Structures are given as C-alpha cells and as structure tokens.
C-alpha positions as CSV (number, residue, x, y, z in Angstrom):
1,M,-108.0,-12.9,156.4
2,R,-108.8,-9.1,156.4
3,L,-112.2,-7.6,155.8
4,F,-112.3,-4.6,153.5
5,V,-114.8,-1.9,154.4
6,L,-114.2,0.7,151.7
7,L,-113.6,0.4,148.0
8,I,-113.1,3.4,145.8
9,L,-112.6,3.1,142.0
10,L,-110.5,5.8,140.4
11,R,-110.3,6.2,136.6
12,L,-106.7,6.8,135.7
13,P,-105.3,8.3,132.5
14,G,-105.2,5.7,129.7
15,G,-108.5,4.0,130.8
16,T,-107.0,2.0,133.6
17,F,-108.6,1.8,137.0
18,S,-107.1,1.9,140.5
19,A,-108.9,0.6,143.5
20,F,-108.2,1.8,147.1
21,F,-109.2,-0.6,149.8
22,H,-109.2,0.4,153.5
23,P,-109.6,-2.6,155.9
24,I,-110.7,-2.6,159.5
25,G,-107.2,-3.4,160.6
26,S,-106.1,0.1,159.5
27,C,-104.0,-1.0,156.5
28,S,-103.5,1.1,153.4
29,T,-103.5,-1.2,150.4
30,F,-103.3,0.0,146.8
31,F,-104.3,-2.3,143.9
32,H,-103.8,-1.9,140.2
33,P,-105.3,-4.1,137.5
34,A,-101.8,-5.4,136.7
35,G,-101.3,-6.5,140.4
36,I,-100.6,-5.2,143.8
37,C,-98.5,-2.0,143.7
38,S,-98.0,-1.3,147.4
39,V,-99.0,-2.9,150.6
40,K,-98.2,-1.5,154.1
41,S,-99.6,-2.6,157.4
42,V,-99.9,0.0,160.2
43,P,-100.5,-1.0,163.8
44,T,-103.9,-0.1,165.1
45,T,-102.4,1.5,168.2
46,A,-100.8,4.2,166.1
47,T,-104.1,5.1,164.5
48,A,-105.9,5.1,167.8
49,T,-103.2,7.3,169.4
50,A,-103.4,9.7,166.5
51,T,-107.1,9.9,166.9
52,A,-106.7,10.7,170.6
53,T,-103.8,13.1,170.0
54,T,-106.0,16.1,169.3
55,T,-108.2,15.3,172.3
56,A,-105.2,14.9,174.6
57,T,-103.6,18.1,173.4
58,A,-106.8,20.0,173.8
59,T,-107.2,18.6,177.3
60,A,-103.6,19.5,178.2
61,T,-104.2,23.0,177.0
62,A,-107.6,23.5,178.5
63,T,-106.7,21.9,181.8
64,A,-105.6,24.7,184.1
65,T,-105.0,24.7,187.8
66,D,-107.4,26.5,190.0
67,S,-106.0,30.0,190.3
68,L,-105.2,31.3,193.7
69,P,-107.0,34.4,195.2
70,L,-105.3,37.7,194.8
71,P,-102.1,38.2,196.9
72,A,-103.9,41.0,198.9
73,Q,-106.7,38.6,199.8
74,L,-104.2,35.9,200.8
75,H,-102.3,38.3,203.0
76,A,-105.6,39.5,204.6
77,A,-106.5,35.9,205.3
78,L,-103.2,35.3,206.9
79,D,-103.7,38.4,209.1
80,S,-107.1,37.1,210.2
81,L,-105.7,33.6,211.0
82,H,-102.8,35.1,213.0
83,H,-105.1,37.4,214.9
84,R,-107.4,34.5,215.9
85,R,-104.4,32.5,217.1
86,L,-103.1,35.5,219.1
87,L,-106.5,35.9,220.8
88,A,-106.5,32.3,221.7
89,T,-103.0,32.6,223.3
90,L,-103.9,35.8,225.2
91,A,-107.1,34.4,226.6
92,E,-105.3,32.9,229.6
93,F,-104.0,36.4,230.5
94,D,-107.5,37.9,230.7
95,D,-108.0,39.7,234.0
96,A,-111.7,39.3,233.8
97,G,-111.5,35.8,235.2
98,P,-113.8,35.0,238.2
99,K,-110.9,34.4,240.6
100,Q,-109.0,37.7,240.2
101,W,-111.2,39.7,242.7
102,M,-110.7,37.0,245.4
103,N,-107.2,38.3,246.0
104,Y,-108.7,41.5,247.6
105,V,-111.2,39.7,249.8
106,P,-110.3,39.7,253.5
107,S,-110.2,36.4,255.4
108,V,-113.1,35.6,257.7
109,G,-112.8,33.2,260.6
110,I,-113.7,32.6,264.2
111,G,-111.7,33.9,267.2
112,Y,-112.2,33.9,271.0
113,N,-112.2,36.9,273.3
114,L,-110.5,37.0,276.7
115,Q,-113.6,35.4,278.3
116,G,-113.2,32.4,275.9
117,Q,-116.3,33.3,274.0
118,P,-116.3,32.7,270.2
119,R,-116.6,35.7,267.9
120,P,-116.2,36.3,264.2
121,T,-112.9,37.7,263.0
122,M,-111.7,39.3,259.7
123,S,-108.1,39.8,258.7
124,F,-106.6,41.5,255.7
125,S,-103.0,41.2,254.6
126,L,-101.2,43.9,252.6
127,S,-98.7,41.3,251.4
128,Q,-101.6,39.5,249.7
129,V,-102.5,42.7,247.8
130,F,-98.9,43.3,246.8
131,S,-98.6,39.7,245.6
132,A,-101.8,40.0,243.6
133,Q,-100.5,43.3,242.0
134,R,-97.1,41.7,241.3
135,Q,-98.9,38.7,239.6
136,R,-101.0,41.1,237.5
137,S,-97.9,43.1,236.5
138,D,-96.1,39.9,235.5
139,R,-99.1,38.8,233.4
140,Q,-99.3,42.1,231.7
141,A,-95.6,42.1,230.9
142,K,-95.9,38.6,229.5
143,R,-98.9,39.6,227.5
144,R,-97.0,42.6,226.0
145,S,-94.1,40.2,225.2
146,I,-96.4,37.8,223.4
147,E,-98.0,40.7,221.4
148,S,-94.5,42.0,220.4
149,S,-93.4,38.6,219.4
150,A,-96.6,38.1,217.4
151,V,-95.9,41.2,215.4
152,L,-92.5,39.9,214.4
153,E,-93.9,36.5,213.7
154,L,-96.6,38.0,211.5
155,E,-93.9,39.8,209.5
156,R,-92.0,36.6,209.0
157,L,-95.2,34.8,207.9
158,H,-95.9,37.5,205.3
159,S,-92.4,37.2,204.0
160,Q,-92.8,33.4,203.8
161,L,-96.1,33.8,202.0
162,D,-94.5,36.2,199.5
163,A,-91.8,33.6,198.8
164,M,-94.4,30.9,198.2
165,L,-96.4,33.2,195.8
166,Q,-93.2,34.0,193.9
167,R,-92.5,30.3,193.6
168,Y,-96.0,29.7,192.5
169,E,-95.8,32.3,189.8
170,L,-92.5,30.8,188.4
171,M,-94.0,27.3,188.4
172,S,-97.1,28.6,186.6
173,L,-94.9,30.2,183.9
174,E,-93.0,27.0,183.6
175,L,-96.2,25.0,183.2
176,A,-97.5,27.4,180.6
177,T,-94.2,27.0,178.6
178,M,-94.3,23.2,179.0
179,R,-97.9,23.2,177.6
180,K,-96.8,25.2,174.5
181,V,-93.9,22.7,174.0
182,H,-96.4,19.8,174.4
183,D,-98.7,21.4,171.7
184,I,-95.7,21.4,169.3
185,E,-94.9,17.8,170.2
186,A,-98.5,16.8,169.6
187,S,-98.5,18.5,166.1
188,L,-95.3,16.8,165.2
189,Y,-96.7,13.5,166.4
190,E,-99.8,13.9,164.3
191,L,-97.7,14.5,161.2
192,A,-95.5,11.5,162.1
193,V,-98.6,9.3,162.4
194,M,-99.9,10.5,159.0
195,D,-96.5,9.8,157.4
196,Y,-96.3,6.4,159.0
197,E,-99.8,5.4,157.9
198,A,-98.9,6.6,154.4
199,A,-95.8,4.4,154.4
200,K,-93.5,7.4,154.3
201,L,-92.0,6.9,157.7
202,A,-90.4,3.7,159.0
203,P,-91.1,2.4,162.5
204,S,-87.6,3.3,163.6
205,G,-88.4,6.9,162.8
206,F,-92.0,6.8,164.1
207,L,-91.4,5.3,167.6
208,P,-89.0,8.0,168.8
209,K,-91.6,10.7,167.9
210,Q,-94.3,8.8,169.8
211,K,-92.0,8.4,172.8
212,A,-91.2,12.2,172.8
213,F,-94.9,13.0,172.6
214,L,-95.8,10.7,175.6
215,E,-92.9,12.0,177.6
216,S,-94.0,15.6,177.0
217,E,-97.5,14.7,178.0
218,L,-96.3,13.0,181.2
219,A,-94.1,16.0,182.1
220,V,-97.0,18.4,181.8
221,M,-99.2,16.2,184.0
222,R,-96.4,16.0,186.7
223,K,-95.9,19.8,186.6
224,E,-99.7,20.3,187.0
225,M,-99.6,18.1,190.1
226,E,-96.8,20.2,191.5
227,V,-98.7,23.4,190.9
228,R,-101.8,22.1,192.5
229,G,-99.8,20.9,195.5
230,L,-98.3,24.3,195.9
231,E,-101.8,25.9,195.7
232,N,-103.1,23.7,198.5
233,E,-100.0,24.5,200.5
234,V,-100.6,28.2,200.2
235,L,-104.3,27.9,201.0
236,E,-103.6,25.9,204.1
237,F,-100.8,28.3,205.1
238,V,-103.3,31.3,205.2
239,G,-106.1,29.2,206.8
240,V,-108.4,29.2,203.8
241,R,-108.4,25.4,203.5
C-alpha cells in the first residue's frame, strides 16, 4: 500500500474538484470525484537518474584535464634533461681524472753498478708517452662523436615531442566536442524523463534515450582518461614527472 505525501485540491470549472496525489514511490496519480482518471507508475530509478543528470552533466563539463605547460617550456625541459644525460655520459671521458698524469711519471727502481752495489734508477719511455697521447686522442674523438650524436638525438626527441603535442591537441579537441554532444544527450534525457514521468513516453521509448545518455557519459570518461594518460606521457618524456 502506497503512502501519499502531497495532496493538492484544484477547483475546476463547474464546481468540481480534482486532487493530485504524489506518493513516495514517485507515482503520478490523478483523481476525480467521479473516479480515477489516470494512473501511471514510474520507476524510482528514472527519477533518481533525472535528479542526478544535471549534476552529472555539470561535472562532465566542469571536469577538465590538467593542462600541459606551454610547448616552449616543454621543449626547454627536454633540452635540460638531454643536457644532464649528456654530461653523465661524458663524465667518463673527463681528462681531469687522478690517473691521467701517471702516464708521464718515469719509472723508479733499483739497479746495481759494476761493483755490484745497489743504486736507484729512473727510466722513461717515449712509447709510454705516445701511448698516453694516443689514448687521449681516442677519448677526445669518441667524445666528439658522442656530442655529435647527441645533437642529432636531441633533434629527433624534439620532433617526437612535437608529434605528441599535436596528438594531445587533437585529442583535447575531440574531448571538447564529445562533452558538447554529451550536454545535448543530457538535455534530451532530462526531457525524456519528464515525458516518461508524465506518462507521455512509453518505456520502450524511454530506455533507448537512457542508454544513449549513459553511453555518451562513458565515452567522455574514457576520453578523459586517454587525455590524462597522454599528459603523463608527455611530462615523463621531458623529465618533468
């Protein structure tokens, strides 16, 4: 048995009265002194969804992905990250190491003279000097090769970053369009709920509109996740995160 929470008496032309009862179960029942004129039961889920539609639509419109820094800032961050990596790679070719000068130190030992007496000796080999110079030349050549390769690699990384930013811009435009479409679907769904509750729309006509609204909302959520994922990918690519 239903409990009625609202009773409104309306005076109709001719002195008759019409009473409108609204029960807790979200039914719309019209009574007339001569008897019941119209009775329609509406599922409570439809009313609850209609109440949440405005909130859901506002949330979908207001929820925006964190915008990325400006492209110039991202490229500058990429330059800084690449420079730090290059310095770390070139550290092993630093000639300021403590063992470099040892290549030019003569060898000291002990020898014996003709009388068999020990005496200190010192020898120096030119081949040792030439070998040290050749090693230094090889290190410098390899260092220049790494630096040249780093320049080409940095250009490739900047091109890759530009492609990622272009993809991010297209995905953001797509997301903005999907949100506009979702706003339209939400408005149509609200109208459908009103018609359904007023017994102007059959369940067979209401459920497809509800399904279209929910699918639109789900599509927006998925696209937002894709955009956020690309944002994180860009930030990690330039070393910001």
